[in-house]
N, C-alpha and C positions, 0 to 999 in steps of 0.2 A: 288348592284344589289337585288331585293327585293327577299324574299323567295318564292318558289313555292307555291300555294294554298294549298297543301297536308301537308306543313310542319307548325308545331305549333310554334308560337312566343308569344309575350307578347302585352298587350295593357294597357294604362294608363287612367283611369277615369279623365277627364278634367272638366266635367260639369254633374250636375244631376238635374232633373227638374220632380217634380210629378204632376199627373194629375188624370182625372177619377173621380169617386165618391166612395161611401164606399163599393159598390158591384163590380164596375170594377176598379181596381186599376192599374194605368198606371204610367210608369216612362220614361222619355226620357235620353238617355245616350248619351255623346259625348265623343269619346275614341281618344286617339293618338296612333297611330300604326306605330313604328319605320320601316322605309324604306317599308312602306306599297305598295302593288301592287293595283294599280287603279281598282276599280271594274267597271262592266258593271250594268245600271240600271235595277234592278230585281234580282240581285244577293243577296247572303245570306252569313253568317259567322257562325262559331261555337265559342261559349264563354265557357270555362272550368273554373271551380273552383276547387281548391285544398286545403283540410283541412291539419292541420299540422301533422296528422296521415297518410298522403297519400291517403286518400279517396278523389274521384275526382267525379264530376258530369257535365256533359255539355248539352248545348241546342243550336239549330240553331234558329238564328234570321235573319230576312230579313233586309237590310241595307236601311236606309232613306235618306241618304245623296247624294247629286249630286256627281258624280264622280271627279268633280273637286274641292271638299272641300277637305281642309287638314286634316279633322277629320272624323271619322267614326261616323255616329249616328244611334243610335238603338232606337225604341221605343217598351217596354217591357210591357205586361200585367201580373200582379202577379197572377199566379193561384193558386187555394187552394192546398197546400201541395207542390207546386212546388219548388224544391231545389234551382235551380238557379234563376228563375224569382223571387221568395221571397227574396232571398238574394240582388238581384239587386235592388228591390224596397225598402227593409226595412233597408239594411245595407249598400250597396256601398255608398261611398262618394269620392269627388275629391282626387287624389293621390292614390287611390287603383289600384293595377295591377292584371290583369286576364290574363289567357292564352287565345290566339286568333288564330284561322285558318280562312282564306279566302283570297279573295273572292271565292265562290264556285257556281257552276251551270251555264249553258248557255241556257238551254231550255227556261226559264222564262226571257228572257232578250229583251229589246226594243233598235234597233239600232239608234233611233232618226230620221229615214227617214220614215220608213213604216207607212202608216195612220192607226192608230189603236184606239180600243175602249177597255177600261178597266171597268170591272165591280168587286167590291170589297166590302167586308163586315167587319165591326169591325176593328181588327188590321191587317186584310188583305190589308189595304189601305197603308201599310208601303212601300212596294216595288213600288207602283203606286206613292207615294210622290217622290221617287226617280227619277221615269221617268218624272214626271211633272217638277221637279228641272232641270233636264237636258235639258228638252225641253224649259224651260224658258231661260237658259243660252245660248242656241243656236239659240234662237228666232225662234223656230218652234213649239209653242204652239198649231198651227192649226192641226198639225199632230196627236195629241193626245186627245180623247175625254174620259170622265170619268163619271162613275155612282156609287155612293158609298151609302151604306145602313148601319144604325147603330140602336140601340134602343133608344138613347137618344142623345142630342147634346154633353153632358159631356163626353159621353162614344165614341165618335168619335175622335180617334186621328187625329191631325191636321186638325180640322174642320174648322178653320178661313181660313187656307191656302189652302185648298181643295176648299172652296166656292169663295175665291177669284180669284182661277185659273179657275173658270167657271164650276166645277164639279156639276153634278147633285147630290143634296144630298136628301135622304129620311130616314126619321125616323119613326120606328114602334110603339113608346111608348109615343111620344109626337109630337104635332104639330110642324111644322117648320115656324117660321114668315117670310113674304117676298118671299116665295117659291111657293105660289099659282099661278095658271094661270091669275088671276086679280091683283097679287102683294099683296095678303093677305096671311092668312096661308095655308099652304099645309097640309092637313089631314094626320094623323099618318098613313101609310100604305106604303109597298113595292113599288117600282115604277111600274107603269101601262105601259104596251107595248107602248100605243100611246104616252105616255109622253116622251120617250126616242128614239122612232123610228128614229127621225131625227139625231139621234147621229151615228146610225149604217150606214148611207148612205156612201157608197164610202170606208169603211174601208176594209183592206186588212189581218188584223189580229185581234184577240180579246184575252185578258188576263182576267182570273177569278182568284180571291185569296180570301180565306175565309175558314169557315170551312166545313166539309164534307157536311153537310145539304145545307149551303149557296151556295156552288159550285154546287151542283145539281139543285137547283132553278135558279142559275144565268145562267147555261148552257142551260137550257129550255128557259129562257128569250130570249137568244141570238138567239135560234133556232126560236122563234117566230118572231123575228126582222129580218130573213132573212140571219143571219150570217152563213156561212158554217162551219159545225162541223171540217173539216179539218183545219181550220186557227184558231180554239180556243185552247189556252194554258192554263192549270188549275194547280194551286198550292194551296193545301189545307192542313189543320192541324187538331189539335184535335177539340172536340166539342164546343170550347167557341169562335168561330168566332163571 
């Protein structure tokens, strides 16, 4: 029987893949968690590092993997002076063991049935990727619509996967080829309401994930699209969304 979510266990790093650019450094980690408790799409976990002298540092990360995946997948942005994120990006390698607790949280989860719209920015796409993978496995992609925003293509985690899944992608610092209304480039700008209004039709729930500033903008966008505030669930993090 798996440990309850509140108990600490261990996880072994199976795979490490780096991405991003010089300013936004990303690392994708695949972890093997013995007797892990299957997560719900949208949940997160806590990773804790322990130094030889007993000093510990921990950080919460959204889970990107589908619940049916045998491994837990995380996408981490290495933050300036980030003890945990910096270690995971610069030092972690296959075979390393970290302390692990999860899955955690039920507020920001998708049941695979409710027609929903997700609006995510930067690494805020991570829990949305879990939802998309869950939808694909269950063959219910039509129940989940996604709008994502990033500065550049290289700084958008899972960019190719998101676009292949039909997500509306908007970049703010470079044009996006093939995303314009005529098949040309989409100008660098946040999504305009009329571009994504059709995605809000018939949704019964909305999810927003990103930085504090992004969450505020995304919530206003959903209001302009006619999405009821009572149906919006928000998960926000520090200033680097």
